[in-house]
C-alpha positions as CSV (number, residue, x, y, z in Angstrom):
1,M,6.1,-33.7,12.2
2,S,5.9,-36.5,9.6
3,P,8.3,-36.4,6.6
4,S,5.3,-36.2,4.2
5,L,3.9,-33.2,6.0
6,A,7.3,-31.4,6.0
7,E,7.6,-32.0,2.3
8,E,4.1,-30.7,1.7
9,I,4.8,-27.6,3.8
10,L,8.0,-27.0,1.8
11,S,6.2,-27.5,-1.5
12,L,3.3,-25.2,-0.7
13,S,5.7,-22.6,0.8
14,L,7.6,-22.4,-2.4
15,Q,4.3,-22.2,-4.3
16,H,3.2,-19.4,-2.0
17,L,6.5,-17.6,-2.5
18,R,6.1,-17.9,-6.3
19,L,2.6,-16.4,-6.1
20,V,3.9,-13.5,-4.0
21,A,6.9,-12.9,-6.2
22,I,4.9,-12.8,-9.4
23,T,2.3,-10.5,-7.8
24,I,4.9,-8.0,-6.5
25,A,6.8,-8.0,-9.8
26,I,3.6,-7.2,-11.8
27,A,2.4,-4.6,-9.2
28,A,5.8,-2.9,-9.3
29,A,6.0,-3.0,-13.1
30,I,2.7,-1.1,-13.2
31,A,3.0,1.2,-10.1
32,L,6.5,2.5,-10.5
33,P,6.2,3.9,-14.1
34,T,2.7,5.1,-13.3
35,A,4.0,7.1,-10.3
36,V,6.7,8.7,-12.5
37,L,4.1,9.6,-15.2
38,V,1.5,11.1,-12.9
39,A,3.9,12.8,-10.4
40,R,3.7,16.1,-12.4
41,R,0.1,15.8,-13.3
42,P,-2.1,16.5,-10.1
43,G,-5.4,15.9,-11.9
44,V,-4.4,12.5,-13.3
45,R,-2.7,11.6,-10.1
46,R,-6.0,12.1,-8.1
47,W,-7.8,9.7,-10.5
48,V,-5.1,7.1,-10.4
49,L,-4.9,7.2,-6.6
50,S,-8.7,7.0,-6.4
51,F,-8.8,3.9,-8.5
52,T,-6.1,2.1,-6.4
53,N,-7.8,3.2,-3.2
54,I,-11.1,1.7,-4.4
55,A,-9.3,-1.5,-5.4
56,Q,-7.8,-1.7,-1.9
57,T,-11.2,-1.3,-0.1
58,V,-12.9,-4.2,-2.0
59,P,-12.9,-7.3,0.3
60,S,-10.6,-10.0,-1.1
61,L,-13.2,-12.7,-1.4
62,A,-15.5,-10.3,-3.2
63,L,-12.8,-9.3,-5.6
64,F,-12.1,-13.0,-6.3
65,G,-15.8,-13.5,-6.9
66,F,-15.9,-10.6,-9.4
67,L,-12.9,-11.9,-11.3
68,L,-13.9,-15.6,-11.4
69,P,-16.4,-15.3,-14.3
70,L,-13.9,-13.2,-16.3
71,I,-10.7,-15.3,-15.7
72,G,-11.7,-18.5,-14.1
73,I,-10.5,-20.5,-11.2
74,G,-6.8,-20.8,-10.4
75,E,-3.6,-18.9,-10.1
76,Q,-4.2,-16.3,-12.8
77,T,-7.2,-14.9,-11.0
78,A,-5.4,-14.8,-7.7
79,I,-2.4,-13.0,-9.2
80,V,-4.7,-10.3,-10.8
81,A,-6.5,-9.7,-7.5
82,L,-3.4,-9.7,-5.4
83,S,-1.6,-7.3,-7.9
84,L,-4.5,-4.9,-7.6
85,Y,-4.1,-4.9,-3.8
86,A,-0.3,-4.4,-4.0
87,L,-0.6,-1.4,-6.3
88,L,-1.5,1.2,-3.7
89,P,1.4,1.0,-1.3
90,I,4.0,0.9,-4.1
91,L,2.3,3.7,-6.0
92,R,1.8,6.0,-3.0
93,S,5.3,5.5,-1.6
94,T,6.9,6.2,-4.9
95,L,4.9,9.4,-5.3
96,T,5.7,10.4,-1.7
97,G,9.4,9.9,-2.4
98,I,9.4,11.9,-5.7
99,L,7.2,14.7,-4.5
100,G,8.9,14.8,-1.1
101,V,12.3,15.9,-2.6
102,D,13.4,19.3,-1.2
103,P,12.4,22.1,-3.7
104,A,15.9,23.6,-3.1
105,V,17.5,20.5,-4.5
106,R,15.3,20.7,-7.6
107,E,16.2,24.4,-8.0
108,S,19.9,23.7,-7.6
109,A,19.6,21.0,-10.3
110,M,17.8,23.4,-12.6
111,A,20.4,26.1,-12.0
112,M,23.0,23.5,-13.1
113,G,21.2,23.3,-16.4
114,M,19.6,19.9,-15.9
115,T,16.5,19.1,-17.9
116,P,13.3,17.9,-16.1
117,R,14.0,14.4,-17.4
118,Q,17.6,14.5,-15.9
119,I,16.3,15.9,-12.7
120,L,13.8,13.0,-12.4
121,W,16.3,10.2,-13.2
122,Q,19.4,11.7,-11.6
123,V,18.0,13.5,-8.6
124,E,14.4,12.7,-7.6
125,L,14.3,8.9,-8.2
126,P,17.6,8.2,-6.4
127,L,16.4,10.2,-3.4
128,A,13.0,8.4,-3.5
129,V,14.5,4.9,-3.4
130,P,14.1,4.5,0.4
131,S,10.5,5.5,0.2
132,I,10.0,3.1,-2.8
133,V,11.6,0.2,-0.8
134,A,9.2,1.0,2.1
135,G,6.3,0.6,-0.3
136,L,7.6,-2.6,-1.6
137,R,8.0,-3.9,1.9
138,I,4.4,-3.1,2.9
139,A,3.1,-4.6,-0.4
140,T,5.1,-7.8,0.0
141,V,4.2,-8.4,3.7
142,T,0.5,-7.7,3.0
143,T,0.5,-9.9,-0.1
144,I,2.0,-12.8,1.8
145,G,-0.9,-12.7,4.2
146,T,-3.6,-12.1,1.6
147,A,-2.3,-14.8,-0.7
148,T,-3.5,-17.5,1.8
149,I,-7.0,-16.7,0.7
150,A,-6.1,-17.6,-2.9
151,A,-6.3,-21.3,-2.0
152,F,-10.1,-20.9,-1.8
153,I,-10.1,-20.4,-5.6
154,G,-7.7,-23.2,-6.4
155,A,-4.5,-21.1,-6.6
156,G,-2.6,-23.2,-4.1
157,G,0.0,-21.9,-1.6
158,L,-0.1,-22.2,2.2
159,G,-3.8,-21.3,2.2
160,V,-4.3,-25.0,1.2
161,F,-3.6,-25.9,4.8
162,L,-6.0,-23.3,6.1
163,V,-8.8,-24.5,3.8
164,R,-8.2,-28.1,4.9
165,G,-8.0,-27.1,8.6
166,I,-11.3,-25.2,8.5
167,A,-13.0,-27.9,6.6
168,M,-11.8,-30.7,8.9
169,M,-11.5,-28.6,12.1
170,D,-7.8,-29.7,12.1
171,K,-5.6,-27.5,14.3
172,Q,-2.4,-29.1,13.0
173,A,-3.4,-28.2,9.4
174,L,-4.2,-24.6,10.4
175,L,-0.8,-24.2,12.1
176,A,0.9,-25.8,9.1
177,G,-0.4,-23.0,7.0
178,A,-0.4,-20.1,9.4
179,L,3.1,-20.5,10.9
180,P,5.1,-20.7,7.7
181,A,3.2,-17.7,6.2
182,A,3.9,-15.7,9.4
183,A,7.6,-16.7,9.3
184,M,7.8,-15.7,5.6
185,A,6.1,-12.3,6.3
186,L,8.5,-11.6,9.2
187,A,11.6,-12.6,7.2
188,F,10.7,-10.3,4.3
189,D,9.7,-7.5,6.6
190,E,13.0,-7.7,8.4
191,G,15.0,-8.0,5.2
192,L,13.3,-5.1,3.4
193,E,13.4,-3.0,6.5
194,W,17.2,-3.5,6.7
195,I,17.5,-2.5,3.1
196,E,15.3,0.5,3.7
197,R,17.5,1.6,6.7
198,K,20.7,1.2,4.7
199,L,19.4,3.3,1.8
200,S,18.1,5.9,4.1
201,A,21.4,6.1,5.9
202,G,23.3,6.3,2.6
């Protein structure tokens, strides 16, 4: 591997990582409070989950195509699209964690005189943390893979190598994009799985 190629791989890997980090931060900032708000509202919860399910089923290139006229080419469009895809696993896992708390635990908390707000913050959310981390893990790994497509709309990242490899039928370029993305996904999957196990054990 030439020094210039190694430098380009490092540069695009960091760009890819930045794209993923921004996406997960935005998705978590939307999904976590939304899950808390709709957890006790079954009707609203169904509508919210339906929206995120629909967003998840739209093919990525089609979603990019819908957003291009509204936002334009580049990183912003990719972040909006990727954030929509990352919403569902974080939202669903957070709801699963909150709603999965043993009713007996809630009743005990109520018997101690805790308010619904206190029960949420001091009982339900702490118990839901392993489930929330599981959702973040799924969203992160999925986003790392999906973010490679962002290069097709000028958002950069490791997908640049894939675009180049497809256009020039260059196997080295394809590997230069695919292998670091796969390694990044595996690293985050293992790291977040370890955190998930530690929290579950605790």
